[in-house]
py3Dmol code that shows the C-alpha trace and the ligand (Angstrom):
import py3Dmol

protein = """\
ATOM      1  CA  MET A   1      73.846  82.063  70.483  1.00  0.00           C
ATOM      2  CA  ALA A   2      70.986  79.566  70.385  1.00  0.00           C
ATOM      3  CA  ASP A   3      72.059  77.865  67.191  1.00  0.00           C
ATOM      4  CA  TYR A   4      71.334  74.381  68.350  1.00  0.00           C
ATOM      5  CA  PRO A   5      69.014  72.599  67.595  1.00  0.00           C
ATOM      6  CA  VAL A   6      68.632  74.634  64.295  1.00  0.00           C
ATOM      7  CA  LYS A   7      72.288  74.111  63.438  1.00  0.00           C
ATOM      8  CA  ARG A   8      73.312  70.483  63.398  1.00  0.00           C
ATOM      9  CA  LEU A   9      76.647  69.906  61.628  1.00  0.00           C
ATOM     10  CA  ARG A  10      76.069  66.165  61.833  1.00  0.00           C
ATOM     11  CA  ARG A  11      73.474  66.458  59.124  1.00  0.00           C
ATOM     12  CA  LEU A  12      76.197  66.612  56.478  1.00  0.00           C
ATOM     13  CA  ARG A  13      77.856  63.436  57.789  1.00  0.00           C
ATOM     14  CA  TYR A  14      74.586  61.478  57.704  1.00  0.00           C
ATOM     15  CA  ASN A  15      75.707  59.034  54.953  1.00  0.00           C
ATOM     16  CA  SER A  16      78.612  58.433  52.669  1.00  0.00           C
ATOM     17  CA  LEU A  17      76.975  60.149  49.625  1.00  0.00           C
ATOM     18  CA  ILE A  18      76.508  63.311  51.585  1.00  0.00           C
ATOM     19  CA  ARG A  19      80.037  63.059  53.013  1.00  0.00           C
ATOM     20  CA  ASP A  20      81.442  62.573  49.476  1.00  0.00           C
ATOM     21  CA  MET A  21      79.519  65.639  48.346  1.00  0.00           C
ATOM     22  CA  VAL A  22      80.851  68.052  50.891  1.00  0.00           C
ATOM     23  CA  ARG A  23      84.364  66.750  51.093  1.00  0.00           C
ATOM     24  CA  GLU A  24      86.786  69.694  50.835  1.00  0.00           C
ATOM     25  CA  THR A  25      89.964  67.909  49.926  1.00  0.00           C
ATOM     26  CA  GLU A  26      89.876  65.196  47.249  1.00  0.00           C
ATOM     27  CA  LEU A  27      92.912  63.111  46.357  1.00  0.00           C
ATOM     28  CA  SER A  28      93.480  62.583  42.715  1.00  0.00           C
ATOM     29  CA  LYS A  29      95.875  60.401  40.747  1.00  0.00           C
ATOM     30  CA  ASN A  30      96.869  63.533  38.897  1.00  0.00           C
ATOM     31  CA  ASP A  31      98.695  64.626  42.062  1.00  0.00           C
ATOM     32  CA  PHE A  32     100.998  61.611  42.247  1.00  0.00           C
ATOM     33  CA  ILE A  33     104.679  61.379  41.301  1.00  0.00           C
ATOM     34  CA  TYR A  34     106.244  58.021  41.852  1.00  0.00           C
ATOM     35  CA  PRO A  35     109.976  57.794  42.815  1.00  0.00           C
ATOM     36  CA  LEU A  36     112.086  55.104  41.136  1.00  0.00           C
ATOM     37  CA  PHE A  37     115.659  53.963  41.878  1.00  0.00           C
ATOM     38  CA  VAL A  38     117.643  52.883  38.779  1.00  0.00           C
ATOM     39  CA  VAL A  39     120.673  50.537  39.226  1.00  0.00           C
ATOM     40  CA  PRO A  40     123.083  48.919  36.795  1.00  0.00           C
ATOM     41  CA  GLY A  41     122.435  45.399  35.503  1.00  0.00           C
ATOM     42  CA  ASN A  42     119.705  43.338  33.973  1.00  0.00           C
ATOM     43  CA  LYS A  43     116.511  42.073  35.370  1.00  0.00           C
ATOM     44  CA  VAL A  44     117.341  43.526  38.771  1.00  0.00           C
ATOM     45  CA  LYS A  45     114.517  44.066  41.214  1.00  0.00           C
ATOM     46  CA  LYS A  46     115.911  44.330  44.670  1.00  0.00           C
ATOM     47  CA  GLU A  47     113.774  45.330  47.599  1.00  0.00           C
ATOM     48  CA  VAL A  48     115.149  48.218  49.753  1.00  0.00           C
ATOM     49  CA  LYS A  49     115.298  46.636  53.238  1.00  0.00           C
ATOM     50  CA  SER A  50     114.028  49.627  55.060  1.00  0.00           C
ATOM     51  CA  MET A  51     111.285  50.335  52.552  1.00  0.00           C
ATOM     52  CA  PRO A  52     109.011  47.284  51.934  1.00  0.00           C
ATOM     53  CA  GLY A  53     107.477  47.455  48.475  1.00  0.00           C
ATOM     54  CA  VAL A  54     110.138  49.821  47.116  1.00  0.00           C
ATOM     55  CA  TYR A  55     112.791  48.311  44.804  1.00  0.00           C
ATOM     56  CA  GLN A  56     116.090  49.202  43.138  1.00  0.00           C
ATOM     57  CA  MET A  57     115.599  48.251  39.463  1.00  0.00           C
ATOM     58  CA  SER A  58     117.710  47.936  36.334  1.00  0.00           C
ATOM     59  CA  ILE A  59     116.690  49.890  33.289  1.00  0.00           C
ATOM     60  CA  ASP A  60     114.714  46.985  31.719  1.00  0.00           C
ATOM     61  CA  THR A  61     112.735  46.459  34.922  1.00  0.00           C
ATOM     62  CA  VAL A  62     112.127  50.168  35.372  1.00  0.00           C
ATOM     63  CA  VAL A  63     110.669  50.352  31.844  1.00  0.00           C
ATOM     64  CA  GLU A  64     108.118  47.550  32.772  1.00  0.00           C
ATOM     65  CA  GLU A  65     107.464  49.417  36.048  1.00  0.00           C
ATOM     66  CA  CYS A  66     106.807  52.620  34.266  1.00  0.00           C
ATOM     67  CA  LYS A  67     104.216  50.892  32.067  1.00  0.00           C
ATOM     68  CA  GLU A  68     102.461  49.680  35.179  1.00  0.00           C
ATOM     69  CA  VAL A  69     102.611  53.141  36.769  1.00  0.00           C
ATOM     70  CA  ARG A  70     101.125  54.633  33.545  1.00  0.00           C
ATOM     71  CA  ASP A  71      98.446  52.021  33.418  1.00  0.00           C
ATOM     72  CA  LEU A  72      97.412  52.772  36.951  1.00  0.00           C
ATOM     73  CA  GLY A  73      96.806  56.394  35.824  1.00  0.00           C
ATOM     74  CA  ILE A  74      99.751  57.993  37.575  1.00  0.00           C
ATOM     75  CA  PRO A  75     101.079  60.804  35.369  1.00  0.00           C
ATOM     76  CA  ALA A  76     104.698  61.068  36.486  1.00  0.00           C
ATOM     77  CA  VAL A  77     107.772  59.266  37.851  1.00  0.00           C
ATOM     78  CA  ILE A  78     110.901  60.789  39.263  1.00  0.00           C
ATOM     79  CA  LEU A  79     114.142  58.963  38.671  1.00  0.00           C
ATOM     80  CA  PHE A  80     117.119  58.525  40.955  1.00  0.00           C
ATOM     81  CA  GLY A  81     120.258  56.911  39.617  1.00  0.00           C
ATOM     82  CA  ILE A  82     122.800  54.684  41.299  1.00  0.00           C
ATOM     83  CA  PRO A  83     125.891  54.569  38.948  1.00  0.00           C
ATOM     84  CA  GLU A  84     128.281  51.746  38.183  1.00  0.00           C
ATOM     85  CA  HIS A  85     131.249  53.856  39.351  1.00  0.00           C
ATOM     86  CA  LYS A  86     131.431  56.582  41.821  1.00  0.00           C
ATOM     87  CA  ASP A  87     134.263  59.100  41.961  1.00  0.00           C
ATOM     88  CA  GLU A  88     135.344  62.325  43.595  1.00  0.00           C
ATOM     89  CA  LYS A  89     133.669  64.483  40.958  1.00  0.00           C
ATOM     90  CA  GLY A  90     130.547  62.400  40.439  1.00  0.00           C
ATOM     91  CA  SER A  91     131.360  62.088  36.724  1.00  0.00           C
ATOM     92  CA  GLU A  92     128.504  59.652  35.798  1.00  0.00           C
ATOM     93  CA  ALA A  93     125.946  62.289  36.974  1.00  0.00           C
ATOM     94  CA  TYR A  94     126.684  64.400  33.818  1.00  0.00           C
ATOM     95  CA  ASP A  95     127.759  61.577  31.479  1.00  0.00           C
ATOM     96  CA  PRO A  96     125.440  61.397  28.464  1.00  0.00           C
ATOM     97  CA  GLN A  97     125.829  57.636  28.727  1.00  0.00           C
ATOM     98  CA  GLY A  98     125.206  57.589  32.513  1.00  0.00           C
ATOM     99  CA  ILE A  99     122.623  55.296  34.068  1.00  0.00           C
ATOM    100  CA  ILE A 100     119.849  57.901  34.244  1.00  0.00           C
ATOM    101  CA  GLN A 101     120.480  59.289  30.800  1.00  0.00           C
ATOM    102  CA  ARG A 102     120.219  55.731  29.416  1.00  0.00           C
ATOM    103  CA  ALA A 103     117.095  54.998  31.505  1.00  0.00           C
ATOM    104  CA  ILE A 104     115.388  58.187  30.316  1.00  0.00           C
ATOM    105  CA  ARG A 105     116.001  57.314  26.647  1.00  0.00           C
ATOM    106  CA  LYS A 106     114.646  53.874  27.099  1.00  0.00           C
ATOM    107  CA  ILE A 107     111.536  54.948  29.015  1.00  0.00           C
ATOM    108  CA  LYS A 108     110.726  57.731  26.559  1.00  0.00           C
ATOM    109  CA  LYS A 109     111.019  55.262  23.693  1.00  0.00           C
ATOM    110  CA  GLU A 110     108.901  52.558  25.207  1.00  0.00           C
ATOM    111  CA  VAL A 111     106.362  54.214  27.456  1.00  0.00           C
ATOM    112  CA  ASP A 112     104.069  56.965  26.202  1.00  0.00           C
ATOM    113  CA  ASN A 113     101.852  59.200  28.208  1.00  0.00           C
ATOM    114  CA  LEU A 114     104.154  59.384  31.246  1.00  0.00           C
ATOM    115  CA  LEU A 115     106.077  62.389  32.477  1.00  0.00           C
ATOM    116  CA  VAL A 116     109.715  61.622  33.282  1.00  0.00           C
ATOM    117  CA  ILE A 117     111.096  63.894  35.924  1.00  0.00           C
ATOM    118  CA  THR A 118     114.712  63.484  37.097  1.00  0.00           C
ATOM    119  CA  ASP A 119     116.220  64.285  40.456  1.00  0.00           C
ATOM    120  CA  VAL A 120     119.329  66.358  39.966  1.00  0.00           C
ATOM    121  CA  CYS A 121     122.090  66.112  42.553  1.00  0.00           C
ATOM    122  CA  MET A 122     125.603  64.735  42.977  1.00  0.00           C
ATOM    123  CA  CYS A 123     125.362  62.642  46.126  1.00  0.00           C
ATOM    124  CA  GLU A 124     124.417  59.365  44.423  1.00  0.00           C
ATOM    125  CA  TYR A 125     127.366  59.770  42.133  1.00  0.00           C
ATOM    126  CA  THR A 126     130.225  60.923  44.345  1.00  0.00           C
ATOM    127  CA  SER A 127     132.552  58.524  46.113  1.00  0.00           C
ATOM    128  CA  HIS A 128     132.214  60.648  49.226  1.00  0.00           C
ATOM    129  CA  GLY A 129     128.449  60.760  49.093  1.00  0.00           C
ATOM    130  CA  HIS A 130     128.258  64.559  49.362  1.00  0.00           C
ATOM    131  CA  CYS A 131     125.960  66.645  47.180  1.00  0.00           C
ATOM    132  CA  GLY A 132     128.771  68.540  45.401  1.00  0.00           C
ATOM    133  CA  LEU A 133     132.504  68.973  44.787  1.00  0.00           C
ATOM    134  CA  LEU A 134     134.660  69.080  47.895  1.00  0.00           C
ATOM    135  CA  LYS A 135     137.553  71.137  48.956  1.00  0.00           C
ATOM    136  CA  GLY A 136     138.805  69.379  52.058  1.00  0.00           C
ATOM    137  CA  GLU A 137     135.532  68.852  53.928  1.00  0.00           C
ATOM    138  CA  GLU A 138     133.793  71.870  52.476  1.00  0.00           C
ATOM    139  CA  ILE A 139     131.200  71.508  49.699  1.00  0.00           C
ATOM    140  CA  LEU A 140     132.002  74.099  47.008  1.00  0.00           C
ATOM    141  CA  ASN A 141     128.863  75.937  45.917  1.00  0.00           C
ATOM    142  CA  ASP A 142     129.659  77.698  42.645  1.00  0.00           C
ATOM    143  CA  GLU A 143     131.785  74.944  41.223  1.00  0.00           C
ATOM    144  CA  THR A 144     128.992  72.461  42.015  1.00  0.00           C
ATOM    145  CA  ILE A 145     126.190  74.380  40.341  1.00  0.00           C
ATOM    146  CA  GLU A 146     128.086  74.244  37.056  1.00  0.00           C
ATOM    147  CA  LEU A 147     128.096  70.434  37.209  1.00  0.00           C
ATOM    148  CA  LEU A 148     124.403  70.401  38.247  1.00  0.00           C
ATOM    149  CA  ALA A 149     123.571  72.518  35.187  1.00  0.00           C
ATOM    150  CA  LYS A 150     125.585  70.118  33.033  1.00  0.00           C
ATOM    151  CA  GLU A 151     123.816  67.177  34.588  1.00  0.00           C
ATOM    152  CA  SER A 152     120.421  68.692  34.000  1.00  0.00           C
ATOM    153  CA  LEU A 153     121.237  69.430  30.385  1.00  0.00           C
ATOM    154  CA  THR A 154     122.123  65.735  29.784  1.00  0.00           C
ATOM    155  CA  HIS A 155     118.925  64.757  31.328  1.00  0.00           C
ATOM    156  CA  VAL A 156     116.754  66.869  28.976  1.00  0.00           C
ATOM    157  CA  GLN A 157     118.898  65.964  25.952  1.00  0.00           C
ATOM    158  CA  ALA A 158     118.029  62.370  26.786  1.00  0.00           C
ATOM    159  CA  GLY A 159     114.341  63.268  26.873  1.00  0.00           C
ATOM    160  CA  ALA A 160     113.416  64.194  30.405  1.00  0.00           C
ATOM    161  CA  ASP A 161     110.265  66.217  30.651  1.00  0.00           C
ATOM    162  CA  MET A 162     111.222  68.141  33.823  1.00  0.00           C
ATOM    163  CA  VAL A 163     114.175  68.323  36.205  1.00  0.00           C
ATOM    164  CA  ALA A 164     114.139  68.590  39.986  1.00  0.00           C
ATOM    165  CA  PRO A 165     117.344  69.830  41.590  1.00  0.00           C
ATOM    166  CA  SER A 166     117.601  68.538  45.162  1.00  0.00           C
ATOM    167  CA  ASP A 167     121.057  69.685  46.142  1.00  0.00           C
ATOM    168  CA  MET A 168     120.218  72.996  47.927  1.00  0.00           C
ATOM    169  CA  MET A 169     123.226  74.779  46.487  1.00  0.00           C
ATOM    170  CA  ASP A 170     122.622  78.471  46.128  1.00  0.00           C
ATOM    171  CA  GLY A 171     122.013  79.651  42.543  1.00  0.00           C
ATOM    172  CA  ARG A 172     121.455  76.318  40.916  1.00  0.00           C
ATOM    173  CA  VAL A 173     117.984  77.080  39.572  1.00  0.00           C
ATOM    174  CA  LYS A 174     119.290  80.076  37.707  1.00  0.00           C
ATOM    175  CA  ALA A 175     122.236  78.105  36.330  1.00  0.00           C
ATOM    176  CA  ILE A 176     119.945  75.350  35.099  1.00  0.00           C
ATOM    177  CA  ARG A 177     117.472  77.740  33.610  1.00  0.00           C
ATOM    178  CA  GLU A 178     120.225  79.519  31.688  1.00  0.00           C
ATOM    179  CA  ILE A 179     121.816  76.329  30.362  1.00  0.00           C
ATOM    180  CA  PHE A 180     118.365  75.150  29.185  1.00  0.00           C
ATOM    181  CA  ASP A 181     117.521  78.411  27.506  1.00  0.00           C
ATOM    182  CA  ASP A 182     120.958  78.549  25.871  1.00  0.00           C
ATOM    183  CA  ASN A 183     120.415  75.117  24.424  1.00  0.00           C
ATOM    184  CA  GLY A 184     116.909  75.274  23.118  1.00  0.00           C
ATOM    185  CA  PHE A 185     115.085  73.876  26.089  1.00  0.00           C
ATOM    186  CA  GLN A 186     113.165  76.889  26.993  1.00  0.00           C
ATOM    187  CA  LYS A 187     109.944  74.949  27.471  1.00  0.00           C
ATOM    188  CA  ILE A 188     111.359  72.439  30.035  1.00  0.00           C
ATOM    189  CA  PRO A 189     110.123  73.220  33.590  1.00  0.00           C
ATOM    190  CA  ILE A 190     112.132  73.122  36.786  1.00  0.00           C
ATOM    191  CA  MET A 191     110.689  71.742  40.011  1.00  0.00           C
ATOM    192  CA  SER A 192     113.102  72.939  42.677  1.00  0.00           C
ATOM    193  CA  TYR A 193     113.492  71.215  46.071  1.00  0.00           C
ATOM    194  CA  ALA A 194     113.205  74.783  47.434  1.00  0.00           C
ATOM    195  CA  ALA A 195     112.674  74.154  51.205  1.00  0.00           C
ATOM    196  CA  LYS A 196     114.549  70.965  51.931  1.00  0.00           C
ATOM    197  CA  TYR A 197     115.294  70.321  55.528  1.00  0.00           C
ATOM    198  CA  SER A 198     118.132  68.490  57.041  1.00  0.00           C
ATOM    199  CA  SER A 199     115.856  65.678  58.250  1.00  0.00           C
ATOM    200  CA  GLY A 200     116.281  62.402  60.060  1.00  0.00           C
ATOM    201  CA  TYR A 201     113.360  61.040  57.978  1.00  0.00           C
ATOM    202  CA  TYR A 202     115.695  60.570  54.932  1.00  0.00           C
ATOM    203  CA  GLY A 203     117.380  57.458  56.576  1.00  0.00           C
ATOM    204  CA  PRO A 204     115.772  54.669  54.429  1.00  0.00           C
ATOM    205  CA  PHE A 205     116.358  56.728  51.214  1.00  0.00           C
ATOM    206  CA  ARG A 206     120.043  56.454  51.739  1.00  0.00           C
ATOM    207  CA  ASP A 207     119.737  52.681  51.671  1.00  0.00           C
ATOM    208  CA  ALA A 208     117.768  53.021  48.417  1.00  0.00           C
ATOM    209  CA  ALA A 209     120.076  55.522  46.730  1.00  0.00           C
ATOM    210  CA  GLU A 210     123.267  54.406  48.394  1.00  0.00           C
ATOM    211  CA  SER A 211     124.121  58.050  49.105  1.00  0.00           C
ATOM    212  CA  THR A 212     125.157  58.118  52.743  1.00  0.00           C
ATOM    213  CA  PRO A 213     127.914  60.657  53.239  1.00  0.00           C
ATOM    214  CA  ALA A 214     131.311  59.158  54.066  1.00  0.00           C
ATOM    215  CA  PHE A 215     131.828  61.821  56.729  1.00  0.00           C
ATOM    216  CA  GLY A 216     129.901  64.663  58.184  1.00  0.00           C
ATOM    217  CA  ASP A 217     126.303  65.435  57.242  1.00  0.00           C
ATOM    218  CA  ARG A 218     124.234  67.766  55.085  1.00  0.00           C
ATOM    219  CA  ARG A 219     123.676  70.570  57.552  1.00  0.00           C
ATOM    220  CA  SER A 220     125.775  73.072  55.638  1.00  0.00           C
ATOM    221  CA  HIS A 221     123.361  73.153  52.802  1.00  0.00           C
ATOM    222  CA  GLN A 222     120.041  71.651  53.843  1.00  0.00           C
ATOM    223  CA  MET A 223     117.851  73.702  56.204  1.00  0.00           C
ATOM    224  CA  ASP A 224     117.645  73.685  59.943  1.00  0.00           C
ATOM    225  CA  ILE A 225     114.493  71.879  60.933  1.00  0.00           C
ATOM    226  CA  ALA A 226     113.463  74.754  63.244  1.00  0.00           C
ATOM    227  CA  ASN A 227     113.256  77.496  60.638  1.00  0.00           C
ATOM    228  CA  VAL A 228     110.199  78.840  58.782  1.00  0.00           C
ATOM    229  CA  LEU A 229     111.195  82.316  57.598  1.00  0.00           C
ATOM    230  CA  GLU A 230     114.315  80.931  56.031  1.00  0.00           C
ATOM    231  CA  ALA A 231     112.145  78.507  54.100  1.00  0.00           C
ATOM    232  CA  LEU A 232     110.179  81.332  52.675  1.00  0.00           C
ATOM    233  CA  ARG A 233     113.397  83.052  51.640  1.00  0.00           C
ATOM    234  CA  GLU A 234     114.610  79.861  50.021  1.00  0.00           C
ATOM    235  CA  VAL A 235     111.384  79.523  48.049  1.00  0.00           C
ATOM    236  CA  GLU A 236     111.352  83.187  47.097  1.00  0.00           C
ATOM    237  CA  THR A 237     114.903  82.913  45.754  1.00  0.00           C
ATOM    238  CA  ASP A 238     114.035  79.846  43.652  1.00  0.00           C
ATOM    239  CA  ILE A 239     111.025  81.501  42.200  1.00  0.00           C
ATOM    240  CA  GLU A 240     113.097  84.553  41.263  1.00  0.00           C
ATOM    241  CA  GLU A 241     115.658  82.300  39.602  1.00  0.00           C
ATOM    242  CA  GLY A 242     113.019  80.663  37.490  1.00  0.00           C
ATOM    243  CA  ALA A 243     111.553  77.685  39.425  1.00  0.00           C
ATOM    244  CA  ASP A 244     108.185  76.640  37.949  1.00  0.00           C
ATOM    245  CA  ILE A 245     107.144  74.330  40.789  1.00  0.00           C
ATOM    246  CA  ILE A 246     108.541  74.600  44.306  1.00  0.00           C
ATOM    247  CA  MET A 247     108.849  71.732  46.764  1.00  0.00           C
ATOM    248  CA  VAL A 248     108.792  71.299  50.439  1.00  0.00           C
ATOM    249  CA  LYS A 249     110.604  68.201  51.845  1.00  0.00           C
ATOM    250  CA  PRO A 250     109.769  66.310  53.981  1.00  0.00           C
ATOM    251  CA  ALA A 251     105.996  66.635  53.770  1.00  0.00           C
ATOM    252  CA  GLY A 252     104.090  65.256  56.854  1.00  0.00           C
ATOM    253  CA  PRO A 253     106.189  66.800  59.631  1.00  0.00           C
ATOM    254  CA  TYR A 254     106.290  70.151  57.699  1.00  0.00           C
ATOM    255  CA  LEU A 255     102.660  70.790  56.865  1.00  0.00           C
ATOM    256  CA  ASP A 256     102.970  74.272  58.350  1.00  0.00           C
ATOM    257  CA  ILE A 257     105.671  75.130  55.909  1.00  0.00           C
ATOM    258  CA  ILE A 258     103.604  73.879  52.917  1.00  0.00           C
ATOM    259  CA  ARG A 259     100.731  76.092  54.042  1.00  0.00           C
ATOM    260  CA  ARG A 260     102.884  79.124  54.622  1.00  0.00           C
ATOM    261  CA  VAL A 261     104.581  78.679  51.207  1.00  0.00           C
ATOM    262  CA  LYS A 262     101.299  78.189  49.439  1.00  0.00           C
ATOM    263  CA  ASP A 263      99.578  81.175  51.068  1.00  0.00           C
ATOM    264  CA  LYS A 264     102.596  83.503  50.471  1.00  0.00           C
ATOM    265  CA  PHE A 265     103.476  82.594  46.900  1.00  0.00           C
ATOM    266  CA  GLY A 266     100.420  80.897  45.400  1.00  0.00           C
ATOM    267  CA  MET A 267     102.789  78.814  43.315  1.00  0.00           C
ATOM    268  CA  PRO A 268     102.272  75.263  42.067  1.00  0.00           C
ATOM    269  CA  THR A 269     103.601  73.543  45.186  1.00  0.00           C
ATOM    270  CA  SER A 270     104.829  69.942  45.609  1.00  0.00           C
ATOM    271  CA  ALA A 271     105.783  68.051  48.717  1.00  0.00           C
ATOM    272  CA  TYR A 272     107.827  64.955  49.133  1.00  0.00           C
ATOM    273  CA  GLN A 273     106.484  62.360  51.508  1.00  0.00           C
ATOM    274  CA  VAL A 274     109.922  60.990  52.212  1.00  0.00           C
ATOM    275  CA  SER A 275     111.299  57.469  52.880  1.00  0.00           C
ATOM    276  CA  GLY A 276     111.080  57.755  56.625  1.00  0.00           C
ATOM    277  CA  GLU A 277     107.494  58.819  56.580  1.00  0.00           C
ATOM    278  CA  TYR A 278     106.672  55.872  54.283  1.00  0.00           C
ATOM    279  CA  ALA A 279     108.805  53.407  56.364  1.00  0.00           C
ATOM    280  CA  MET A 280     107.101  54.369  59.624  1.00  0.00           C
ATOM    281  CA  ILE A 281     103.558  53.855  58.218  1.00  0.00           C
ATOM    282  CA  LYS A 282     104.674  50.597  56.480  1.00  0.00           C
ATOM    283  CA  ALA A 283     106.374  49.211  59.571  1.00  0.00           C
ATOM    284  CA  ALA A 284     103.456  49.936  61.912  1.00  0.00           C
ATOM    285  CA  GLY A 285     101.043  48.539  59.341  1.00  0.00           C
ATOM    286  CA  LEU A 286     103.021  45.331  58.889  1.00  0.00           C
ATOM    287  CA  ASN A 287     103.038  44.931  62.664  1.00  0.00           C
ATOM    288  CA  GLY A 288      99.268  45.399  62.758  1.00  0.00           C
ATOM    289  CA  TRP A 289      99.624  48.403  65.028  1.00  0.00           C
ATOM    290  CA  ILE A 290      97.808  50.751  62.574  1.00  0.00           C
ATOM    291  CA  ASP A 291      95.519  50.361  59.613  1.00  0.00           C
ATOM    292  CA  GLU A 292      98.095  51.043  56.920  1.00  0.00           C
ATOM    293  CA  GLU A 293      95.714  51.834  54.085  1.00  0.00           C
ATOM    294  CA  ARG A 294      93.736  54.186  56.240  1.00  0.00           C
ATOM    295  CA  VAL A 295      96.817  56.018  57.566  1.00  0.00           C
ATOM    296  CA  MET A 296      98.225  56.180  54.029  1.00  0.00           C
ATOM    297  CA  ILE A 297      95.188  57.966  52.722  1.00  0.00           C
ATOM    298  CA  GLU A 298      95.066  60.183  55.816  1.00  0.00           C
ATOM    299  CA  SER A 299      98.744  61.129  55.418  1.00  0.00           C
ATOM    300  CA  LEU A 300      98.303  62.036  51.764  1.00  0.00           C
ATOM    301  CA  THR A 301      95.055  63.877  52.342  1.00  0.00           C
ATOM    302  CA  SER A 302      96.754  65.950  55.085  1.00  0.00           C
ATOM    303  CA  ILE A 303      99.530  66.978  52.682  1.00  0.00           C
ATOM    304  CA  LYS A 304      96.997  68.072  50.084  1.00  0.00           C
ATOM    305  CA  ARG A 305      94.854  69.876  52.708  1.00  0.00           C
ATOM    306  CA  ALA A 306      97.963  71.743  53.832  1.00  0.00           C
ATOM    307  CA  GLY A 307      98.239  73.208  50.355  1.00  0.00           C
ATOM    308  CA  ALA A 308     100.336  70.849  48.217  1.00  0.00           C
ATOM    309  CA  ASP A 309      99.113  70.483  44.640  1.00  0.00           C
ATOM    310  CA  MET A 310     101.113  67.309  44.048  1.00  0.00           C
ATOM    311  CA  PHE A 311     103.306  65.009  45.975  1.00  0.00           C
ATOM    312  CA  LEU A 312     106.145  62.592  45.483  1.00  0.00           C
ATOM    313  CA  THR A 313     105.154  59.482  47.349  1.00  0.00           C
ATOM    314  CA  TYR A 314     106.236  55.882  47.550  1.00  0.00           C
ATOM    315  CA  PHE A 315     102.475  55.138  48.122  1.00  0.00           C
ATOM    316  CA  ALA A 316     101.560  56.357  44.667  1.00  0.00           C
ATOM    317  CA  LYS A 317     100.667  52.920  43.310  1.00  0.00           C
ATOM    318  CA  ASP A 318      98.872  51.769  46.394  1.00  0.00           C
ATOM    319  CA  ALA A 319      96.919  55.032  46.684  1.00  0.00           C
ATOM    320  CA  ALA A 320      96.053  54.878  42.938  1.00  0.00           C
ATOM    321  CA  ARG A 321      94.563  51.416  43.476  1.00  0.00           C
ATOM    322  CA  TRP A 322      92.690  52.654  46.553  1.00  0.00           C
ATOM    323  CA  LEU A 323      91.211  55.482  44.511  1.00  0.00           C
ATOM    324  CA  ASP A 324      90.000  53.088  41.897  1.00  0.00           C
ATOM    325  CA  LYS A 325      88.243  51.057  44.580  1.00  0.00           C
ATOM    326  CA  ASN A 326      86.861  53.743  46.703  1.00  0.00           C
ATOM    327  CA  ARG A 327      86.131  56.918  44.700  1.00  0.00           C
ATOM    328  CA  ARG A 328      83.696  57.346  41.905  1.00  0.00           C
TER     329      ARG A 328
END
"""
ligand_1 = """\
1
ZN
Zn 122.245 65.275 47.358
"""
view = py3Dmol.view(width=600, height=400)
view.addModel(protein, "pdb")
view.setStyle({"model": 0}, {"cartoon": {"style": "trace"}})
view.addModel(ligand_1, "xyz")
view.setStyle({"model": 1}, {"stick": {}})
view.zoomTo()
view.show()
């Protein structure tokens, strides 16, 4: 093969206009979903210590934050709630007057043109920090999905545009789809955390959501980090149960899973760039060990290149500003 010198791939890297023209993967603000942590109180804006630039906010502050997010051109937020009171059964999770339900109503009233997605799980609301009802130390599956369905219904009744169950109980997508359809919410989509791994990268999130389990871990419902085929079965099950968007979590260390899921199912696919991924880039950036902005964009581009159509990322605002500055 005597391609060279006829074939010179560097010709298409000659200047930035040409590089922009042939770029295969383009980030867009349309892909971004920004996670927010809602806490009780007034005028609260408390930085999460392991996540610089990420805050726990009271409802009034979250509303202002949502306006800023919308004005930056980011289409969606996902809400996590930290309740006033936690109990064994996580009652505030499905209380129509709970923290998230009140936050949704306020945001929908005051901020237009913004999708409000809600995380659906029990672990922020239970006194033991587990994702469902317990019997001894076992998390009960079927009893828990009833509560998750109830929780989801209160979210959409408050005005949520989409729900995202993150618990990894079996059958929860079906239970949520049924309760929505029975109550006139046929049009509300479900984004399921379909392949959620039992990952060490969630550490900083538990500071933010105050959801560290009091004992044990989440290995009886989240996936073993070593498994791929099981992820495909999880995703397939959620699609059959009625999921509209499927998610892989975490994102960066699981790019192979994103690609396999996208290739096999061709579904709208989201990925969660989780707290630990964010914290590592932030910390190294703050120390001057890496160029934070550059690595941020590289990490997000990698997730999109792997096949994700959208991502949940704590960098959403920074990345939106970067796009404003750097892309036509
Ligand atoms: Zn949970």
